[in-house]
Backbone and ligand atoms as CSV (ligand in chain L), in Angstrom:
chain,resi,resn,atom,element,x,y,z
A,1,MET,N,N,5.291,45.262,-8.526
A,1,MET,CA,C,4.259,45.227,-9.370
A,1,MET,C,C,3.483,43.876,-8.932
A,2,ALA,N,N,2.113,43.986,-8.644
A,2,ALA,CA,C,1.457,42.743,-8.172
A,2,ALA,C,C,1.183,41.800,-9.406
A,3,GLY,N,N,1.534,40.399,-9.095
A,3,GLY,CA,C,1.179,39.557,-10.207
A,3,GLY,C,C,-0.394,39.204,-9.982
A,4,ARG,N,N,-0.747,38.341,-11.020
A,4,ARG,CA,C,-1.998,37.722,-10.897
A,4,ARG,C,C,-2.297,37.310,-9.429
A,5,PRO,N,N,-3.410,37.497,-8.984
A,5,PRO,CA,C,-3.705,36.778,-7.737
A,5,PRO,C,C,-3.769,35.184,-7.841
A,6,LYS,N,N,-3.053,34.599,-7.021
A,6,LYS,CA,C,-2.987,33.060,-6.916
A,6,LYS,C,C,-4.335,32.494,-6.851
A,7,LYS,N,N,-4.626,31.290,-7.515
A,7,LYS,CA,C,-5.895,30.721,-7.224
A,7,LYS,C,C,-5.518,30.105,-5.783
A,8,GLU,N,N,-6.679,29.847,-4.977
A,8,GLU,CA,C,-6.361,29.510,-3.579
A,8,GLU,C,C,-5.850,28.087,-3.597
A,9,ASP,N,N,-6.172,27.058,-4.332
A,9,ASP,CA,C,-5.785,25.748,-4.210
A,9,ASP,C,C,-5.044,25.491,-5.501
A,10,SER,N,N,-4.200,26.177,-6.116
A,10,SER,CA,C,-3.655,25.908,-7.421
A,10,SER,C,C,-2.535,24.817,-6.903
A,11,ARG,N,N,-2.441,23.884,-7.769
A,11,ARG,CA,C,-1.238,22.935,-7.732
A,11,ARG,C,C,-0.014,23.147,-8.680
A,12,ASP,N,N,0.884,23.909,-7.906
A,12,ASP,CA,C,1.948,24.285,-8.553
A,12,ASP,C,C,3.128,23.626,-8.501
A,13,ASN,N,N,3.190,22.514,-7.568
A,13,ASN,CA,C,4.113,21.613,-7.289
A,13,ASN,C,C,4.324,20.384,-8.124
A,14,GLN,N,N,5.344,20.245,-8.562
A,14,GLN,CA,C,5.293,18.704,-9.483
A,14,GLN,C,C,6.204,17.805,-8.882
A,15,TYR,N,N,5.893,16.578,-8.903
A,15,TYR,CA,C,6.729,15.316,-8.412
A,15,TYR,C,C,6.676,14.390,-9.507
A,16,ARG,N,N,8.015,14.001,-9.778
A,16,ARG,CA,C,7.960,12.684,-10.653
A,16,ARG,C,C,8.111,11.377,-9.817
A,17,VAL,N,N,7.453,10.434,-10.034
A,17,VAL,CA,C,7.595,9.325,-8.979
A,17,VAL,C,C,8.039,8.125,-9.956
A,18,ARG,N,N,8.969,7.424,-9.590
A,18,ARG,CA,C,9.267,6.247,-10.558
A,18,ARG,C,C,8.488,5.041,-9.709
A,19,LEU,N,N,7.866,4.272,-10.489
A,19,LEU,CA,C,7.377,3.062,-10.022
A,19,LEU,C,C,7.891,1.840,-10.738
A,20,ASN,N,N,8.091,0.609,-10.116
A,20,ASN,CA,C,8.351,-0.576,-10.624
A,20,ASN,C,C,7.015,-1.283,-11.201
A,21,ASP,N,N,6.979,-2.387,-11.862
A,21,ASP,CA,C,5.963,-2.869,-12.354
A,21,ASP,C,C,4.833,-3.231,-11.507
A,22,ASP,N,N,5.280,-3.783,-10.456
A,22,ASP,CA,C,4.438,-4.199,-9.176
A,22,ASP,C,C,3.738,-2.978,-8.757
A,23,GLU,N,N,4.237,-2.224,-8.559
A,23,GLU,CA,C,3.844,-0.796,-8.159
A,23,GLU,C,C,2.823,-0.059,-9.042
A,24,ASN,N,N,3.185,-0.180,-10.517
A,24,ASN,CA,C,2.365,0.375,-11.419
A,24,ASN,C,C,1.059,-0.482,-11.479
A,25,GLU,N,N,1.065,-1.926,-11.402
A,25,GLU,CA,C,0.039,-2.647,-11.357
A,25,GLU,C,C,-1.119,-2.102,-10.116
A,26,MET,N,N,-0.242,-2.021,-9.242
A,26,MET,CA,C,-1.317,-1.516,-7.802
A,26,MET,C,C,-1.846,-0.560,-8.139
A,27,LEU,N,N,-1.177,0.599,-8.714
A,27,LEU,CA,C,-1.738,1.964,-9.135
A,27,LEU,C,C,-2.963,1.740,-9.964
A,28,ASP,N,N,-2.742,1.005,-11.146
A,28,ASP,CA,C,-3.759,0.753,-12.043
A,28,ASP,C,C,-5.140,0.148,-11.341
A,29,TYR,N,N,-4.751,-0.720,-10.503
A,29,TYR,CA,C,-5.898,-1.700,-9.851
A,29,TYR,C,C,-6.581,-0.605,-8.998
A,30,VAL,N,N,-5.782,0.258,-8.082
A,30,VAL,CA,C,-6.733,0.954,-7.146
A,30,VAL,C,C,-7.347,2.005,-7.829
A,31,SER,N,N,-6.844,2.596,-8.786
A,31,SER,CA,C,-7.428,3.573,-9.745
A,31,SER,C,C,-8.643,3.115,-10.294
A,32,HIS,N,N,-8.727,1.946,-10.816
A,32,HIS,CA,C,-9.655,1.252,-11.499
A,32,HIS,C,C,-10.906,1.107,-10.523
A,33,MET,N,N,-10.508,0.212,-9.474
A,33,MET,CA,C,-11.526,-0.207,-8.592
A,33,MET,C,C,-12.373,0.807,-7.761
A,34,THR,N,N,-11.383,1.948,-7.304
A,34,THR,CA,C,-12.070,2.908,-6.759
A,34,THR,C,C,-12.545,4.184,-7.555
A,35,GLU,N,N,-12.377,4.111,-9.072
A,35,GLU,CA,C,-12.586,4.982,-9.944
A,35,GLU,C,C,-12.214,6.444,-9.352
A,36,LYS,N,N,-10.918,6.360,-9.062
A,36,LYS,CA,C,-10.146,7.562,-8.851
A,36,LYS,C,C,-9.078,7.819,-9.797
A,37,ALA,N,N,-8.752,8.996,-10.020
A,37,ALA,CA,C,-7.548,9.515,-10.941
A,37,ALA,C,C,-6.435,9.061,-10.152
A,38,LYS,N,N,-5.225,8.468,-10.816
A,38,LYS,CA,C,-4.048,8.050,-10.436
A,38,LYS,C,C,-3.498,9.053,-9.423
A,39,SER,N,N,-3.477,10.397,-9.961
A,39,SER,CA,C,-3.115,11.555,-9.047
A,39,SER,C,C,-3.416,11.547,-7.631
A,40,GLU,N,N,-5.031,11.240,-7.837
A,40,GLU,CA,C,-5.864,11.248,-6.601
A,40,GLU,C,C,-5.374,10.279,-5.687
A,41,VAL,N,N,-5.133,9.141,-6.121
A,41,VAL,CA,C,-4.739,7.872,-5.353
A,41,VAL,C,C,-3.521,8.341,-4.406
A,42,PHE,N,N,-2.409,9.111,-5.274
A,42,PHE,CA,C,-1.125,9.504,-4.496
A,42,PHE,C,C,-1.571,10.425,-3.579
A,43,ARG,N,N,-2.409,11.546,-3.928
A,43,ARG,CA,C,-2.723,12.611,-2.930
A,43,ARG,C,C,-3.523,12.111,-1.799
A,44,GLN,N,N,-4.535,11.051,-1.801
A,44,GLN,CA,C,-5.124,10.416,-0.668
A,44,GLN,C,C,-4.334,9.591,0.122
A,45,ALA,N,N,-3.459,8.836,-0.502
A,45,ALA,CA,C,-2.452,8.172,0.393
A,45,ALA,C,C,-1.539,9.020,1.212
A,46,LEU,N,N,-0.961,10.055,0.592
A,46,LEU,CA,C,-0.196,11.066,1.317
A,46,LEU,C,C,-1.010,11.765,2.430
A,47,THR,N,N,-2.087,12.148,2.128
A,47,THR,CA,C,-2.994,12.678,3.116
A,47,THR,C,C,-3.208,11.853,4.441
A,48,GLU,N,N,-3.430,10.526,4.112
A,48,GLU,CA,C,-3.631,9.784,5.209
A,48,GLU,C,C,-2.403,9.314,5.992
A,49,LEU,N,N,-1.259,9.119,5.334
A,49,LEU,CA,C,-0.102,8.967,6.042
A,49,LEU,C,C,0.388,10.283,6.766
A,50,TYR,N,N,0.153,11.489,6.292
A,50,TYR,CA,C,0.213,12.649,7.020
A,50,TYR,C,C,-0.461,12.753,8.326
A,51,GLN,N,N,-1.701,12.510,8.443
A,51,GLN,CA,C,-2.461,12.489,9.480
A,51,GLN,C,C,-2.083,11.411,10.406
A,52,LYS,N,N,-1.675,10.298,9.924
A,52,LYS,CA,C,-1.163,9.046,11.049
A,52,LYS,C,C,0.243,9.617,11.502
A,53,THR,N,N,0.952,10.294,10.802
A,53,THR,CA,C,2.313,10.590,11.444
A,53,THR,C,C,2.008,11.716,12.485
A,54,LYS,N,N,1.192,12.576,12.135
A,54,LYS,CA,C,1.044,13.818,13.120
A,54,LYS,C,C,0.540,13.003,14.382
A,55,LEU,N,N,-0.398,12.157,14.317
A,55,LEU,CA,C,-0.857,11.282,15.646
A,55,LEU,C,C,0.361,10.625,16.324
A,56,ALA,N,N,1.314,9.935,15.443
A,56,ALA,CA,C,2.177,9.239,16.118
A,56,ALA,C,C,3.245,10.420,16.760
A,57,GLU,N,N,3.353,11.482,16.125
A,57,GLU,CA,C,4.245,12.611,16.756
A,57,GLU,C,C,3.595,12.933,18.214
A,58,ALA,N,N,2.378,13.069,18.160
A,58,ALA,CA,C,1.582,13.499,19.385
A,58,ALA,C,C,1.771,12.487,20.417
A,59,ARG,N,N,1.565,11.176,19.951
A,59,ARG,CA,C,1.713,10.108,21.090
A,59,ARG,C,C,3.069,10.177,21.575
A,60,ARG,N,N,4.071,10.308,20.837
A,60,ARG,CA,C,5.465,10.265,21.237
A,60,ARG,C,C,5.556,11.341,22.383
A,61,ASP,N,N,5.160,12.668,21.902
A,61,ASP,CA,C,5.407,13.774,22.781
A,61,ASP,C,C,4.672,13.626,24.049
A,62,PHE,N,N,3.543,12.883,23.934
A,62,PHE,CA,C,2.864,12.711,25.306
A,62,PHE,C,C,3.420,11.658,26.127
A,63,ALA,N,N,3.984,10.681,25.377
A,63,ALA,CA,C,4.620,9.463,26.001
A,63,ALA,C,C,5.749,10.067,26.998
A,64,GLU,N,N,6.659,10.998,26.082
A,64,GLU,CA,C,7.970,11.702,26.850
A,64,GLU,C,C,7.452,12.480,27.892
A,65,GLU,N,N,6.365,13.162,27.951
A,65,GLU,CA,C,5.974,14.009,28.835
A,65,GLU,C,C,5.473,13.103,30.145
A,66,PHE,N,N,4.707,12.203,29.852
A,66,PHE,CA,C,4.307,11.395,30.974
A,66,PHE,C,C,5.195,10.122,31.410
A,67,SER,N,N,6.312,10.092,30.803
A,67,SER,CA,C,7.071,8.714,30.963
A,67,SER,C,C,7.411,8.704,32.619
A,68,ASP,N,N,7.643,9.541,33.414
A,68,ASP,CA,C,7.831,9.324,34.804
A,68,ASP,C,C,6.543,9.025,35.686
A,69,ASP,N,N,5.391,9.410,35.276
A,69,ASP,CA,C,4.407,9.064,35.777
A,69,ASP,C,C,3.691,7.903,35.881
A,70,GLU,N,N,3.869,7.087,36.822
A,70,GLU,CA,C,3.547,5.543,36.676
A,70,GLU,C,C,1.885,5.465,36.587
A,71,ASP,N,N,1.138,6.555,37.087
A,71,ASP,CA,C,-0.420,6.341,36.935
A,71,ASP,C,C,-0.929,6.804,35.787
A,72,TYR,N,N,-0.282,7.489,34.784
A,72,TYR,CA,C,-0.581,7.846,33.661
A,72,TYR,C,C,-1.186,6.826,32.640
A,73,GLU,N,N,-2.499,6.878,32.136
A,73,GLU,CA,C,-2.753,5.981,31.017
A,73,GLU,C,C,-3.152,6.862,29.805
A,74,PRO,N,N,-2.712,6.798,28.671
A,74,PRO,CA,C,-3.236,7.351,27.612
A,74,PRO,C,C,-4.873,7.017,27.376
A,75,SER,N,N,-5.571,8.175,27.115
A,75,SER,CA,C,-7.065,7.978,26.788
A,75,SER,C,C,-7.428,7.334,25.657
A,76,TRP,N,N,-6.444,7.017,24.745
A,76,TRP,CA,C,-6.808,6.349,23.379
A,76,TRP,C,C,-6.437,4.917,23.412
A,77,GLU,N,N,-6.983,4.274,22.443
A,77,GLU,CA,C,-6.396,2.964,22.197
A,77,GLU,C,C,-5.311,3.097,21.212
A,78,GLU,N,N,-4.241,2.302,21.466
A,78,GLU,CA,C,-3.302,2.271,20.522
A,78,GLU,C,C,-3.522,1.592,19.091
A,79,GLU,N,N,-3.455,2.268,18.044
A,79,GLU,CA,C,-4.123,1.798,16.859
A,79,GLU,C,C,-2.781,1.341,16.096
A,80,HIS,N,N,-2.944,-0.010,15.756
A,80,HIS,CA,C,-1.786,-0.548,14.970
A,80,HIS,C,C,-2.235,-0.810,13.497
A,81,VAL,N,N,-1.167,-0.972,12.591
A,81,VAL,CA,C,-1.373,-1.153,11.315
A,81,VAL,C,C,-2.202,-2.503,10.955
A,82,SER,N,N,-2.999,-2.633,9.849
A,82,SER,CA,C,-3.756,-3.755,9.705
A,82,SER,C,C,-2.767,-4.914,9.273
A,83,LEU,N,N,-3.125,-5.995,9.827
A,83,LEU,CA,C,-2.198,-7.389,9.164
A,83,LEU,C,C,-3.217,-8.384,8.411
A,84,GLN,N,N,-4.249,-7.792,7.981
A,84,GLN,CA,C,-5.246,-8.502,7.104
A,84,GLN,C,C,-4.802,-8.364,5.446
A,85,ARG,N,N,-4.908,-9.354,5.028
A,85,ARG,CA,C,-4.553,-9.475,3.609
A,85,ARG,C,C,-5.270,-10.461,2.914
A,86,ALA,N,N,-5.461,-9.993,1.434
A,86,ALA,CA,C,-6.176,-11.025,0.661
A,86,ALA,C,C,-5.333,-11.974,-0.051
A,87,ILE,N,N,-4.987,-12.805,0.064
A,87,ILE,CA,C,-4.083,-13.943,-0.423
A,87,ILE,C,C,-4.629,-15.060,-1.540
A,88,ALA,N,N,-4.044,-14.838,-2.539
A,88,ALA,CA,C,-4.430,-15.635,-3.521
A,88,ALA,C,C,-3.721,-17.094,-3.575
A,89,CYS,N,N,-4.527,-18.254,-3.755
A,89,CYS,CA,C,-3.872,-19.535,-4.012
A,89,CYS,C,C,-3.097,-19.587,-5.184
A,90,PRO,N,N,-1.811,-20.148,-5.024
A,90,PRO,CA,C,-0.893,-20.210,-5.946
A,90,PRO,C,C,-1.393,-21.229,-7.182
A,91,TYR,N,N,-2.257,-22.124,-6.834
A,91,TYR,CA,C,-2.634,-23.060,-7.664
A,91,TYR,C,C,-3.825,-22.674,-8.612
A,92,CYS,N,N,-4.930,-22.157,-7.726
A,92,CYS,CA,C,-6.241,-22.066,-8.563
A,92,CYS,C,C,-6.669,-20.370,-8.635
A,93,GLY,N,N,-5.897,-19.552,-7.667
A,93,GLY,CA,C,-6.107,-18.398,-7.621
A,93,GLY,C,C,-7.314,-17.835,-6.725
A,94,HIS,N,N,-7.776,-18.767,-6.177
A,94,HIS,CA,C,-8.900,-18.436,-5.040
A,94,HIS,C,C,-8.449,-17.625,-4.119
A,95,THR,N,N,-9.198,-16.505,-3.895
A,95,THR,CA,C,-8.694,-15.596,-2.711
A,95,THR,C,C,-9.166,-15.861,-1.224
A,96,HIS,N,N,-8.167,-15.733,-0.505
A,96,HIS,CA,C,-8.398,-16.243,1.090
A,96,HIS,C,C,-8.305,-14.697,1.978
A,97,MET,N,N,-9.127,-14.599,2.755
A,97,MET,CA,C,-8.979,-13.358,3.698
A,97,MET,C,C,-8.088,-13.969,4.663
A,98,MET,N,N,-6.922,-13.378,5.118
A,98,MET,CA,C,-6.000,-13.907,6.084
A,98,MET,C,C,-5.793,-12.745,7.135
A,99,ASP,N,N,-5.798,-13.121,8.351
A,99,ASP,CA,C,-5.407,-12.122,9.300
A,99,ASP,C,C,-4.100,-12.499,10.124
A,100,PHE,N,N,-2.926,-11.937,9.788
A,100,PHE,CA,C,-1.888,-12.547,10.252
A,100,PHE,C,C,-1.624,-12.111,11.873
A,101,SER,N,N,-2.291,-11.203,12.305
A,101,SER,CA,C,-2.434,-11.032,13.554
A,101,SER,C,C,-2.741,-12.204,14.507
A,102,ASP,N,N,-3.499,-13.260,13.977
A,102,ASP,CA,C,-3.805,-14.397,14.664
A,102,ASP,C,C,-2.581,-15.159,15.016
A,103,ASP,N,N,-1.505,-15.214,14.319
A,103,ASP,CA,C,-0.371,-15.912,14.520
A,103,ASP,C,C,0.945,-15.363,13.944
A,104,CYS,N,N,1.411,-14.408,14.781
A,104,CYS,CA,C,2.665,-13.876,14.385
A,104,CYS,C,C,3.534,-13.441,15.373
A,105,SER,N,N,4.828,-13.267,15.128
A,105,SER,CA,C,5.854,-12.675,16.320
A,105,SER,C,C,6.042,-11.378,16.137
A,106,SER,N,N,6.169,-10.558,17.026
A,106,SER,CA,C,6.448,-9.360,16.857
A,106,SER,C,C,7.628,-8.759,17.522
A,107,THR,N,N,8.712,-7.919,16.855
A,107,THR,CA,C,9.693,-7.529,17.681
A,107,THR,C,C,9.871,-5.957,17.140
A,108,SER,N,N,10.347,-5.024,18.005
A,108,SER,CA,C,10.386,-3.644,18.054
A,108,SER,C,C,11.764,-3.186,18.232
A,109,TYR,N,N,12.019,-1.944,17.329
A,109,TYR,CA,C,13.224,-1.344,17.505
A,109,TYR,C,C,13.065,0.099,17.938
A,110,GLU,N,N,13.672,0.784,18.651
A,110,GLU,CA,C,13.487,2.032,18.946
A,110,GLU,C,C,13.989,3.047,17.894
A,111,ARG,N,N,13.151,3.936,17.480
A,111,ARG,CA,C,13.608,4.877,16.511
A,111,ARG,C,C,13.179,6.224,16.913
A,112,SER,N,N,13.532,7.205,16.161
A,112,SER,CA,C,13.196,8.611,16.513
A,112,SER,C,C,11.589,8.844,16.719
A,113,MET,N,N,10.629,8.231,16.164
A,113,MET,CA,C,9.212,8.491,16.421
A,113,MET,C,C,8.789,7.340,16.969
A,114,GLY,N,N,9.561,6.697,17.959
A,114,GLY,CA,C,9.014,5.597,18.700
A,114,GLY,C,C,9.427,4.084,17.954
A,115,PRO,N,N,8.734,3.297,18.395
A,115,PRO,CA,C,9.315,1.832,17.950
A,115,PRO,C,C,8.948,1.553,16.565
A,116,GLU,N,N,9.699,1.038,15.633
A,116,GLU,CA,C,9.361,0.298,14.590
A,116,GLU,C,C,9.154,-1.222,14.776
A,117,VAL,N,N,7.869,-1.668,14.457
A,117,VAL,CA,C,7.360,-2.970,15.047
A,117,VAL,C,C,7.427,-3.732,13.664
A,118,LEU,N,N,8.190,-5.059,13.867
A,118,LEU,CA,C,8.110,-5.880,12.619
A,118,LEU,C,C,7.224,-7.131,12.883
A,119,TYR,N,N,6.180,-7.363,12.198
A,119,TYR,CA,C,5.393,-8.434,12.351
A,119,TYR,C,C,5.822,-9.523,11.505
A,120,GLU,N,N,6.222,-10.823,11.960
A,120,GLU,CA,C,6.644,-11.855,11.266
A,120,GLU,C,C,5.870,-12.991,11.317
A,121,PHE,N,N,5.553,-13.730,10.029
A,121,PHE,CA,C,4.608,-14.802,10.170
A,121,PHE,C,C,5.060,-15.909,9.208
A,122,ASP,N,N,4.799,-17.300,9.513
A,122,ASP,CA,C,5.237,-18.468,8.541
A,122,ASP,C,C,4.084,-19.361,8.752
A,123,TYR,N,N,3.080,-19.295,7.860
A,123,TYR,CA,C,2.044,-20.269,7.935
A,123,TYR,C,C,2.645,-21.494,6.709
A,124,GLU,N,N,3.096,-22.464,7.511
A,124,GLU,CA,C,3.743,-23.379,6.839
A,124,GLU,C,C,2.887,-24.339,5.651
A,125,GLU,N,N,1.788,-24.898,6.143
A,125,GLU,CA,C,0.667,-25.446,5.500
A,125,GLU,C,C,-0.793,-25.090,5.452
A,126,TYR,N,N,-1.032,-24.003,4.396
A,126,TYR,CA,C,-2.199,-23.592,4.620
A,126,TYR,C,C,-2.897,-24.224,3.419
A,127,ALA,N,N,-4.326,-24.995,3.654
A,127,ALA,CA,C,-4.840,-25.453,2.594
A,127,ALA,C,C,-5.957,-24.708,2.102
A,128,CYS,N,N,-5.834,-24.413,0.554
A,128,CYS,CA,C,-6.700,-23.731,0.014
A,128,CYS,C,C,-8.239,-24.145,0.145
A,129,ASP,N,N,-9.148,-23.271,0.361
A,129,ASP,CA,C,-10.653,-23.364,0.743
A,129,ASP,C,C,-11.240,-24.051,-0.641
A,130,SER,N,N,-10.580,-23.672,-1.752
A,130,SER,CA,C,-11.269,-24.118,-2.952
A,130,SER,C,C,-10.647,-25.434,-3.610
A,131,CYS,N,N,-9.319,-25.608,-3.934
A,131,CYS,CA,C,-8.730,-26.719,-4.425
A,131,CYS,C,C,-8.164,-27.600,-3.603
A,132,GLY,N,N,-8.135,-27.152,-2.394
A,132,GLY,CA,C,-7.563,-28.127,-0.993
A,132,GLY,C,C,-5.915,-28.199,-1.045
A,133,LYS,N,N,-5.421,-27.737,-2.124
A,133,LYS,CA,C,-3.937,-27.993,-2.214
A,133,LYS,C,C,-3.307,-26.990,-0.973
A,134,LEU,N,N,-1.939,-27.447,-0.618
A,134,LEU,CA,C,-1.309,-26.873,0.624
A,134,LEU,C,C,-0.402,-25.781,-0.042
A,135,PHE,N,N,-0.196,-24.514,0.494
A,135,PHE,CA,C,0.745,-23.741,0.196
A,135,PHE,C,C,1.175,-22.830,1.407
A,136,ARG,N,N,2.401,-22.333,1.319
A,136,ARG,CA,C,2.907,-21.636,2.455
A,136,ARG,C,C,2.851,-20.210,2.150
A,137,VAL,N,N,2.757,-19.500,3.215
A,137,VAL,CA,C,2.726,-18.016,3.312
A,137,VAL,C,C,3.569,-17.560,4.442
A,138,LYS,N,N,4.473,-16.832,3.960
A,138,LYS,CA,C,5.586,-16.425,4.956
A,138,LYS,C,C,5.900,-15.083,4.574
A,139,GLY,N,N,6.380,-14.298,5.556
A,139,GLY,CA,C,6.862,-12.898,5.333
A,139,GLY,C,C,6.776,-12.140,6.356
A,140,TYR,N,N,6.835,-10.821,6.368
A,140,TYR,CA,C,6.591,-9.725,7.510
A,140,TYR,C,C,5.860,-8.549,6.917
A,141,ILE,N,N,5.333,-7.728,7.977
A,141,ILE,CA,C,4.677,-6.353,7.796
A,141,ILE,C,C,5.559,-5.417,8.650
A,142,SER,N,N,5.931,-4.393,8.376
A,142,SER,CA,C,6.672,-3.438,9.046
A,142,SER,C,C,5.799,-2.196,9.268
A,143,GLU,N,N,5.748,-1.725,10.735
A,143,GLU,CA,C,4.959,-0.498,11.154
A,143,GLU,C,C,5.789,0.438,11.567
A,144,TYR,N,N,5.802,1.656,10.948
A,144,TYR,CA,C,6.526,2.687,11.700
A,144,TYR,C,C,6.079,3.872,10.981
A,145,PRO,N,N,5.981,5.112,11.742
A,145,PRO,CA,C,5.609,5.071,13.156
A,145,PRO,C,C,4.465,4.393,13.573
A,146,MET,N,N,4.098,4.313,14.775
A,146,MET,CA,C,2.831,3.550,15.182
A,146,MET,C,C,1.500,3.861,14.297
A,147,GLY,N,N,1.041,2.919,14.010
A,147,GLY,CA,C,-0.165,3.204,13.130
A,147,GLY,C,C,-0.175,3.388,11.759
A,148,CYS,N,N,1.298,3.268,11.396
A,148,CYS,CA,C,1.537,3.530,10.008
A,148,CYS,C,C,2.173,2.385,9.270
A,149,TYR,N,N,1.620,2.052,8.123
A,149,TYR,CA,C,2.196,1.060,7.295
A,149,TYR,C,C,3.654,1.363,6.869
A,150,ASN,N,N,4.562,0.682,6.827
A,150,ASN,CA,C,5.943,1.053,6.518
A,150,ASN,C,C,6.301,0.164,5.235
A,151,HIS,N,N,6.610,-1.076,5.348
A,151,HIS,CA,C,6.591,-2.133,4.296
A,151,HIS,C,C,6.545,-3.342,4.454
A,152,GLU,N,N,6.427,-4.159,3.593
A,152,GLU,CA,C,6.044,-5.585,3.761
A,152,GLU,C,C,6.736,-6.494,2.746
A,153,GLU,N,N,6.756,-7.842,2.992
A,153,GLU,CA,C,7.276,-8.761,1.911
A,153,GLU,C,C,6.357,-10.117,2.318
A,154,ILE,N,N,5.557,-10.632,1.316
A,154,ILE,CA,C,4.929,-11.757,1.680
A,154,ILE,C,C,5.045,-12.709,0.568
A,155,ASP,N,N,5.487,-13.904,0.808
A,155,ASP,CA,C,5.856,-14.926,-0.251
A,155,ASP,C,C,4.856,-15.836,0.053
A,156,VAL,N,N,4.158,-16.273,-1.117
A,156,VAL,CA,C,3.120,-17.477,-1.389
A,156,VAL,C,C,3.819,-18.464,-2.124
A,157,GLU,N,N,4.150,-19.701,-1.481
A,157,GLU,CA,C,4.791,-20.649,-2.230
A,157,GLU,C,C,3.887,-21.986,-2.235
A,158,PRO,N,N,3.628,-22.495,-3.361
A,158,PRO,CA,C,3.169,-23.854,-3.528
A,158,PRO,C,C,4.060,-25.002,-2.831
A,159,ILE,N,N,3.259,-25.822,-2.238
A,159,ILE,CA,C,4.025,-26.989,-1.605
A,159,ILE,C,C,3.612,-28.332,-2.479
A,160,ASP,N,N,2.573,-28.501,-2.722
A,160,ASP,CA,C,2.200,-29.711,-3.464
A,160,ASP,C,C,2.882,-30.030,-4.559
A,161,ASP,N,N,3.344,-29.088,-5.410
A,161,ASP,CA,C,4.019,-29.387,-6.683
A,161,ASP,C,C,5.363,-29.999,-6.421
A,162,GLU,N,N,6.125,-29.683,-5.139
A,162,GLU,CA,C,7.366,-30.194,-5.076
A,162,GLU,C,C,7.316,-31.629,-4.830
A,163,GLU,N,N,6.242,-32.154,-3.938
A,163,GLU,CA,C,6.176,-33.388,-3.884
A,163,GLU,C,C,6.060,-34.391,-4.871
A,164,GLU,N,N,5.203,-33.657,-5.969
A,164,GLU,CA,C,5.005,-34.714,-7.206
A,164,GLU,C,C,6.261,-34.677,-8.196
A,165,GLY,N,N,7.033,-33.643,-7.837
A,165,GLY,CA,C,8.336,-33.714,-8.909
A,165,GLY,C,C,9.464,-34.570,-8.516
L,1,ZN,ZN,ZN,-6.625,-23.331,-4.639
């Protein structure tokens, strides 16, 4: 006996996702600023990562196919993950646009979908554009597969306070 016809785009699959406080804050922020439902934020992030992973797979397969051909050059530009971040001054909160690709070291490790690239940076004395105090920005951003954000850790430490103490 046939059941009710399924709606074409019905969302019958449920996932429960646990978030820590930082992640929850990020979700609130993105949802608020983009005026998107929180569920939509997850779906869009998933779709973007899916498309990028498909591209990375295609790149890997092409690279394997043409690895013996010295004249072969891929027709696309290699697209890497963004190293631009908005960093707040730890003293006054002023926001700085930083592009860590200006000064970083990268190392890569071969994995099943190609290399995982680790971009590391350490800006030891960065002067705030607003209050002029010095702070340090240190951390890394990991890319895997190519073009896809993997994870990051960026520490912003005040320097001026230590000298006074
Ligand atoms: Zn400042």
